[in-house]
N, C-alpha and C positions, 0 to 999 in steps of 0.2 A: 275464489272457490278453493277449498281445501279438504272437503270431505267432512266437515263437522256439523253440516246441516244449518250453518248460520252465514247468510250472505252468500249463497252458493250461485244465485243468478242475479242479474240485474234487472229489477222490476221497476217499471216506470209508472209513477203514481198517476192514475186517471187516463192513461193512454186508452182505456177501453172507451172513453167518451169521444174518440177521433177515429172512426172506422177508416178514413181515408189516408190516415198518417202513414209515413215510411220512417222507419228507423234503420240508419246504417252506422256501421263500426267499421273503422279503417286503422290499419297499422301505421307506424311512424313514417313509412315510405308511401302511404296513400293508397295502398292496395284494399280494397273491400274485402272483409273478413267474415261480416255477418250483415243480414238484412232481414227485416221482418216488416209486416204491416201492423196498423194499429187496431182498435176496436177488439172484437171478440177473438180475432185471428192473431193477435199479438203473442208471440213467443219469446220469453225472457233469455237473454244471452247467458250463456253458462261459462264464458271464458275459454271456449274451445274454438278451433277452425278445423273443419273436416274431421271431427271426432277426436281430435288431439288437443291436450292442454297447451295453451299458449303460454309462453314465458311471462314471468313477472314483468311488468312494465306499464307504460302508458299508452293508451289508445285513444282514438278520437271519434266522437259521435256526431252525427247529424240528425235531428228529429224535424222533419217536415210534416206539419199537421195538414197540409194541403187545404188551408182555410184563408188564404191570402195573407197570413202572417209571416214575418220573418222567420226562416228555419232557425232552430235552437241548435247550438254546437258547443262543443267543449271536450275536455278530457275525461277519461273514465280509466282507473288504475287497477291493475291486477295485483294483488298482494296475496300470497300463499303462506 
């Protein structure tokens, strides 16, 4: 996110199909910095924490679809 209206949020494709899903984003120390549910309630992450822009860096996500599948996890990087 850098204000150019391109890639300003992290939109997860088809998350609306999983209303019971939970999406969490953590910093490199493991602190939870963002959490949202799936389905129509999904709120895309905008690279902020408590309304403040987070620094450039790699953050980590866990997407639990709550459908007995193994949660999906990996890195997401902020580049400004």
